[in-house]
FIKOL-390126 format. One record per residue: residue in one letter; x, y, z of N, C-alpha, C in turn; chain. Coordinates in pm, 1 decimal. Layout:
BEGIN
residuo,n_x,n_y,n_z,ca_x,ca_y,ca_z,c_x,c_y,c_z,cadena
a,X,Y,Z,X,Y,Z,X,Y,Z,A;
...
END
This chain:
BEGIN
residuo,n_x,n_y,n_z,ca_x,ca_y,ca_z,c_x,c_y,c_z,cadena
x,2864.7,8856.3,7688.8,2884.0,8952.9,7724.9,2962.5,9038.0,7600.9,A;
x,2888.0,9130.9,7552.5,2997.9,9179.5,7393.9,3158.4,9207.9,7393.8,A;
x,3217.9,9219.0,7267.1,3340.3,9262.2,7300.8,3394.0,9378.7,7293.9,A;
x,3505.1,9388.2,7371.3,3586.2,9519.5,7440.9,3578.3,9560.1,7325.2,A;
x,3593.7,9548.3,7189.2,3618.1,9613.6,7078.4,3511.1,9614.0,6968.9,A;
x,3472.6,9692.0,6893.4,3409.8,9711.6,6765.1,3439.3,9739.4,6636.6,A;
x,3383.5,9707.3,6540.0,3454.6,9723.1,6403.1,3405.5,9871.6,6343.3,A;
x,3521.6,9895.1,6260.9,3457.9,10037.1,6256.2,3364.9,10072.4,6168.5,A;
x,3321.8,10030.2,6065.9,3207.9,10043.5,5989.8,3072.1,9983.4,6031.7,A;
x,3076.6,9885.2,6080.4,2919.4,9792.1,6112.6,2893.9,9785.0,6264.0,A;
x,3026.3,9820.7,6319.8,3030.5,9778.8,6479.9,2998.7,9655.2,6523.2,A;
x,3038.0,9602.3,6404.7,3069.6,9411.0,6501.9,3156.0,9441.6,6641.3,A;
x,3123.5,9288.6,6644.2,3205.3,9255.0,6777.6,3332.8,9211.0,6721.2,A;
x,3413.2,9279.0,6766.9,3571.9,9217.7,6736.4,3657.7,9164.6,6883.5,A;
x,3610.2,9034.8,6901.1,3655.9,8972.8,7004.7,3821.3,9009.3,7020.2,A;
x,3822.2,9013.2,7161.1,3995.3,8995.0,7219.6,3987.6,8893.9,7267.7,A;
x,4108.4,8803.5,7371.6,4097.1,8696.8,7411.7,4057.8,8700.1,7540.8,A;
x,4037.3,8814.9,7619.7,3997.7,8825.2,7762.6,3828.2,8826.1,7738.7,A;
x,3774.4,8867.0,7623.3,3593.5,8841.6,7617.0,3547.9,8733.0,7582.3,A;
x,3376.7,8688.0,7676.1,3299.6,8547.7,7657.3,3200.6,8603.8,7559.6,A;
x,3249.0,8570.2,7467.7,3127.5,8558.9,7376.2,3005.7,8475.8,7395.9,A;
x,2874.7,8554.5,7356.6,2724.8,8539.4,7364.4,2663.7,8484.4,7265.8,A;
x,2536.0,8394.9,7249.2,2487.6,8412.1,7181.2,2425.2,8496.5,7132.6,A;
x,2375.4,8591.3,7152.3,2317.9,8735.2,7174.4,2398.5,8855.4,7029.9,A;
x,2532.8,8842.1,7106.9,2659.5,8898.3,7025.8,2679.2,8878.4,6894.5,A;
x,2640.6,8732.7,6852.7,2627.4,8676.5,6749.2,2525.6,8751.4,6663.2,A;
x,2431.7,8710.2,6716.0,2276.8,8709.2,6648.3,2268.7,8866.9,6632.1,A;
x,2317.0,8967.0,6721.3,2290.1,9105.7,6702.1,2371.8,9117.2,6586.4,A;
x,2516.6,9079.2,6558.1,2581.4,9083.2,6465.0,2541.1,9045.0,6299.9,A;
x,2504.6,8942.5,6330.9,2408.9,8923.9,6200.5,2282.7,8963.1,6142.7,A;
x,2210.0,9007.2,6259.4,2079.3,9088.3,6236.3,2203.7,9261.0,6137.6,A;
x,2282.2,9272.9,6200.0,2330.3,9397.4,6148.5,2393.8,9366.1,6002.5,A;
x,2451.5,9277.2,5972.9,2518.5,9247.7,5848.5,2409.3,9201.3,5770.0,A;
x,2288.9,9127.8,5778.7,2157.6,9106.7,5729.1,2134.1,9251.9,5690.5,A;
x,2123.4,9346.3,5754.5,2054.9,9486.6,5719.9,2141.3,9540.9,5607.5,A;
x,2262.6,9550.8,5648.6,2377.7,9607.4,5578.7,2394.3,9529.0,5421.3,A;
x,2395.4,9422.5,5448.5,2387.7,9380.0,5286.4,2288.8,9381.5,5231.9,A;
x,2145.6,9334.9,5290.6,2042.3,9332.4,5241.2,1994.3,9471.6,5145.5,A;
x,2001.2,9588.6,5233.3,1983.5,9725.6,5186.8,2068.0,9749.5,5020.4,A;
x,2188.7,9719.4,5058.5,2274.5,9707.0,4960.3,2197.2,9681.0,4835.7,A;
x,2228.6,9552.3,4846.5,2154.4,9436.8,4746.0,2010.1,9539.1,4679.7,A;
x,1928.4,9559.0,4775.4,1794.9,9618.1,4732.3,1827.7,9766.5,4679.6,A;
x,1924.8,9834.5,4683.1,1966.6,9979.2,4636.1,1958.7,9986.2,4475.2,A;
x,1885.7,9997.6,4401.8,1860.0,10012.8,4250.1,1910.7,10167.8,4236.7,A;
x,1986.8,10215.0,4322.3,2044.2,10332.0,4268.2,2207.9,10319.5,4251.5,A;
x,2243.5,10177.2,4258.9,2407.2,10157.6,4259.7,2373.2,10014.9,4218.7,A;
x,2239.7,9945.1,4213.6,2252.8,9821.2,4131.8,2107.1,9858.0,4023.8,A;
x,2148.5,9750.0,3916.4,2045.5,9746.0,3780.2,1958.0,9696.7,3788.5,A;
x,1835.4,9716.6,3821.2,1719.1,9621.5,3744.4,1772.2,9549.1,3668.6,A;
x,1651.6,9391.2,3628.5,1668.0,9324.3,3493.3,1641.4,9427.1,3393.0,A;
x,1510.9,9494.1,3395.2,1502.5,9593.9,3299.5,1601.5,9672.2,3257.7,A;
x,1702.1,9776.9,3346.8,1793.7,9842.1,3338.2,1901.3,9750.6,3251.9,A;
x,1907.8,9664.9,3250.2,2048.1,9544.1,3209.9,2000.0,9522.4,3089.3,A;
x,1843.5,9503.4,3053.0,1808.0,9499.0,2939.4,1814.7,9605.9,2821.0,A;
x,1793.4,9701.2,2891.1,1813.5,9833.6,2814.5,1965.5,9868.8,2783.2,A;
x,2048.7,9809.7,2857.6,2209.6,9816.0,2853.5,2245.9,9750.0,2708.3,A;
x,2150.3,9622.7,2710.8,2248.1,9486.7,2639.3,2201.5,9545.0,2512.2,A;
x,2029.8,9590.2,2493.4,1998.2,9606.6,2358.1,1940.9,9776.7,2311.1,A;
x,2092.9,9849.9,2334.9,2072.5,10007.4,2282.5,2010.8,10024.2,2162.9,A;
x,2089.3,9954.6,2067.4,2013.9,9978.3,1922.2,2037.3,9895.2,1858.1,A;
x,1981.8,9887.1,1759.1,1945.3,9817.4,1654.1,1972.7,9867.1,1503.3,A;
x,2051.0,9791.0,1414.8,2088.4,9792.6,1279.7,2038.6,9743.5,1166.6,A;
x,1969.7,9764.5,1086.8,1948.5,9662.4,984.4,1988.0,9717.0,813.5,A;
x,2001.5,9632.9,735.7,2046.3,9669.5,570.5,1942.0,9601.5,561.9,A;
x,1846.8,9671.4,439.6,1753.8,9643.9,384.8,1730.5,9641.7,247.2,A;
x,1713.3,9583.4,179.5,1664.0,9605.8,41.9,1550.6,9663.1,33.4,A;
x,1515.0,9768.5,-66.1,1380.9,9807.3,-130.7,1302.4,9709.8,-226.3,A;
x,1160.9,9751.1,-160.3,1034.7,9617.0,-210.0,1016.1,9627.1,-291.1,A;
x,924.6,9822.9,-297.2,842.0,9906.4,-389.2,729.1,9917.8,-334.6,A;
x,702.0,9844.1,-211.1,538.7,9839.3,-150.0,575.2,9972.9,-115.4,A;
x,424.1,10047.0,-141.5,380.3,10163.2,-73.4,415.3,10176.6,75.1,A;
x,371.6,10061.0,141.9,406.2,10072.9,296.5,469.8,9963.2,305.4,A;
x,598.9,9961.2,404.1,627.7,9890.0,446.0,669.5,9871.8,619.5,A;
x,646.7,9748.7,705.5,658.4,9722.1,823.3,717.2,9647.4,870.4,A;
x,837.1,9734.1,976.5,934.4,9668.8,1063.3,920.3,9645.7,1178.9,A;
x,913.5,9503.7,1245.7,912.2,9475.3,1414.3,1025.4,9485.1,1440.1,A;
x,1099.1,9580.1,1545.1,1185.3,9570.1,1611.4,1191.0,9477.4,1739.9,A;
x,1287.9,9446.5,1772.6,1298.6,9341.2,1934.7,1288.4,9451.9,2054.3,A;
x,1244.9,9588.9,2037.5,1250.9,9662.5,2123.4,1160.7,9801.7,2093.7,A;
x,1096.0,9897.6,2162.7,1035.6,9990.9,2123.7,1153.9,10137.8,2136.4,A;
x,1173.7,10152.9,1991.0,1264.1,10245.3,1992.5,1271.4,10420.9,2028.0,A;
x,1329.1,10482.1,2071.1,1305.6,10610.0,2093.4,1331.1,10691.2,1994.4,A;
x,1387.1,10666.0,1890.1,1423.8,10730.1,1755.8,1479.8,10623.4,1664.2,A;
x,1440.6,10679.2,1564.9,1475.6,10576.8,1416.5,1522.9,10710.6,1286.0,A;
x,1629.5,10645.1,1241.1,1697.4,10740.2,1107.8,1697.7,10590.7,1019.2,A;
x,1641.5,10649.0,881.7,1668.6,10560.1,799.0,1715.5,10618.5,645.3,A;
x,1757.4,10586.1,607.8,1811.9,10635.6,486.5,1863.1,10547.3,361.0,A;
x,1879.8,10614.3,259.0,1928.9,10515.7,101.9,2063.0,10502.8,92.9,A;
x,2112.8,10384.0,98.7,2251.4,10402.8,105.4,2321.5,10436.4,-49.2,A;
x,2396.2,10532.6,-31.9,2496.4,10626.3,-146.3,2374.8,10714.0,-214.9,A;
x,2280.5,10779.0,-182.1,2179.2,10850.4,-253.0,2189.3,10957.0,-134.8,A;
x,2175.6,11076.0,-159.9,2203.2,11216.4,-105.7,2068.0,11197.1,3.5,A;
x,2034.4,11292.8,106.5,1890.7,11291.0,213.0,1771.3,11340.6,109.7,A;
x,1797.8,11430.6,-52.6,1695.3,11487.8,-93.5,1767.3,11500.5,-207.1,A;
x,1726.0,11428.2,-327.8,1793.4,11498.0,-468.5,1633.0,11498.9,-596.0,A;
x,1680.1,11664.6,-624.5,1585.6,11702.8,-724.5,1587.4,11609.9,-881.5,A;
x,1482.0,11558.6,-933.6,1482.2,11456.2,-1026.3,1348.9,11452.2,-1123.8,A;
x,1367.9,11503.7,-1244.3,1215.4,11475.5,-1301.4,1102.9,11587.5,-1215.1,A;
x,1112.0,11693.8,-1177.6,1061.2,11765.2,-1145.4,973.3,11742.5,-1005.7,A;
x,1061.3,11626.2,-961.5,1032.7,11606.8,-797.9,1165.4,11605.7,-704.7,A;
x,1092.8,11615.9,-622.7,1199.3,11656.2,-483.3,1218.5,11465.9,-432.2,A;
x,1278.4,11411.5,-458.8,1288.0,11266.5,-403.6,1394.0,11279.2,-243.3,A;
x,1319.2,11221.8,-177.8,1343.9,11208.9,-32.4,1390.8,11057.2,9.0,A;
x,1505.4,11038.2,34.7,1574.7,10904.5,77.8,1633.7,10925.0,224.2,A;
x,1613.4,11004.9,286.5,1628.2,11018.7,440.9,1505.7,11027.8,538.4,A;
x,1490.1,10932.4,626.5,1394.6,10973.1,710.7,1405.7,10966.7,864.2,A;
x,1350.0,11067.9,965.7,1387.7,11038.0,1093.8,1241.6,11018.3,1148.1,A;
x,1253.2,10984.8,1314.9,1129.7,10983.4,1353.7,1201.7,10930.7,1480.3,A;
x,1089.2,11006.4,1582.7,1109.7,11006.4,1772.3,978.0,10977.1,1806.6,A;
x,1017.4,10929.1,1905.9,887.6,10826.8,1974.3,798.1,10994.5,2033.9,A;
x,828.2,11086.3,2075.8,807.0,11193.7,2157.0,740.6,11284.7,2054.9,A;
x,816.8,11318.7,1952.2,805.3,11456.2,1905.8,768.2,11409.0,1763.0,A;
x,778.4,11319.4,1706.4,752.6,11271.7,1553.0,869.5,11313.1,1486.5,A;
x,822.6,11310.2,1366.9,968.9,11337.1,1289.8,945.8,11387.6,1110.5,A;
x,989.0,11312.3,1056.7,1026.6,11393.0,899.2,913.7,11285.2,856.2,A;
x,850.1,11349.1,711.9,722.0,11245.4,652.7,817.0,11091.6,649.3,A;
x,746.6,11002.1,559.1,740.7,10877.8,507.6,802.3,10780.6,631.5,A;
x,817.5,10798.8,765.7,832.2,10741.7,849.5,734.2,10753.4,977.5,A;
x,727.2,10671.6,1065.9,661.0,10690.6,1166.2,695.0,10556.2,1239.5,A;
x,684.2,10572.0,1412.1,680.1,10481.5,1511.3,544.2,10451.5,1526.6,A;
x,562.0,10349.3,1627.2,415.8,10260.4,1623.6,474.2,10145.4,1733.2,A;
x,506.3,10199.2,1865.0,552.1,10083.9,1965.0,686.7,10012.5,1894.9,A;
x,705.9,9944.4,1897.7,850.0,9834.9,1838.2,830.0,9845.9,1665.8,A;
x,701.5,9889.6,1621.3,680.6,9863.4,1500.5,749.3,9996.5,1424.0,A;
x,781.8,10008.9,1334.1,875.4,10132.0,1183.5,760.2,10071.1,1052.8,A;
x,683.0,10191.6,1070.8,582.9,10210.8,934.8,680.0,10305.8,881.8,A;
x,668.2,10226.1,731.2,788.7,10341.5,609.2,664.2,10306.2,476.1,A;
x,714.9,10488.9,478.4,577.9,10471.0,332.9,638.1,10533.8,260.6,A;
x,612.6,10490.8,62.6,658.7,10571.4,2.7,556.5,10629.7,-102.1,A;
x,533.0,10734.0,-78.7,448.2,10859.2,-102.1,501.7,10934.9,-215.0,A;
x,399.4,10996.1,-236.8,414.0,11103.3,-310.6,315.4,11231.4,-316.7,A;
x,369.0,11387.4,-261.3,318.6,11456.0,-207.7,311.1,11539.1,-289.1,A;
x,249.6,11589.9,-415.1,271.6,11750.5,-500.0,429.8,11730.1,-543.0,A;
x,534.4,11807.6,-501.0,644.5,11790.9,-578.9,749.3,11692.6,-508.6,A;
x,674.8,11652.9,-395.6,761.8,11561.8,-287.0,769.6,11414.6,-287.9,A;
x,841.1,11327.1,-314.8,813.3,11198.4,-315.5,921.9,11122.9,-200.6,A;
x,875.6,11052.8,-98.2,941.4,10971.0,-34.0,993.9,10858.5,-85.2,A;
x,1096.7,10864.8,-157.8,1136.7,10745.0,-197.9,1237.9,10661.6,-107.7,A;
x,1190.5,10560.8,8.8,1166.7,10498.8,129.8,1202.4,10383.9,102.0,A;
x,1155.6,10281.5,-29.2,1121.4,10170.1,-30.7,1146.7,10096.6,-190.5,A;
x,1259.6,10178.1,-266.4,1225.8,10123.5,-371.3,1273.8,10044.0,-403.7,A;
x,1306.9,9953.4,-492.2,1365.3,9812.8,-516.4,1516.8,9819.6,-569.9,A;
x,1511.5,9958.1,-616.9,1676.8,9954.0,-695.6,1783.9,10042.2,-576.9,A;
x,1711.7,10036.1,-433.0,1773.5,10073.1,-327.4,1830.5,10002.6,-240.7,A;
x,1915.5,9988.4,-173.1,1927.5,9959.9,-37.5,1922.2,10034.0,106.2,A;
x,1859.1,10041.0,201.3,1866.3,10118.3,312.8,1894.1,10071.6,444.7,A;
x,1954.9,10183.5,513.7,2012.1,10133.1,638.3,1880.8,10183.3,758.0,A;
x,1827.2,10120.4,857.3,1760.2,10168.3,966.1,1843.9,10143.8,1091.6,A;
x,1866.8,10243.9,1146.3,1907.0,10250.1,1284.8,1837.6,10275.9,1386.2,A;
x,1779.2,10209.2,1490.2,1685.1,10204.8,1593.8,1795.7,10229.3,1719.1,A;
x,1735.9,10347.9,1791.4,1759.9,10380.7,1923.0,1718.5,10349.7,2061.3,A;
x,1740.0,10297.4,2176.2,1619.1,10240.5,2238.5,1612.9,10376.7,2329.9,A;
END
């Protein structure tokens, strides 16, 4: 015989002294609990997946690099960034010198591209030190330190 009273939320049996519990009542209550708790645990709107946890743990990466004078420099990150900001420490974004505009700042976004001199390819960041006309991307000069900020 089921109990005389039920709990408010899950309608589980709430036994009184006059009630006589039977196995089917306990089995019904266990099925209700299993369903409610199981549905809650599997609900990804209120619980994070392992992939979500990874994204929260590794949301950004910052590196300080010394320039190497190579025309092309590739860096591999621990994740595929959606945006990368790269700049020379102590330099303005662009500086006019010797009839050339030297660019010391670059940004690139996965979906939309970015400024010249930097490119994203999966978890790789490709930095180019090139000159086009009167524009020099000075993004790997050995006399400069650079900061790379990558955001997942």
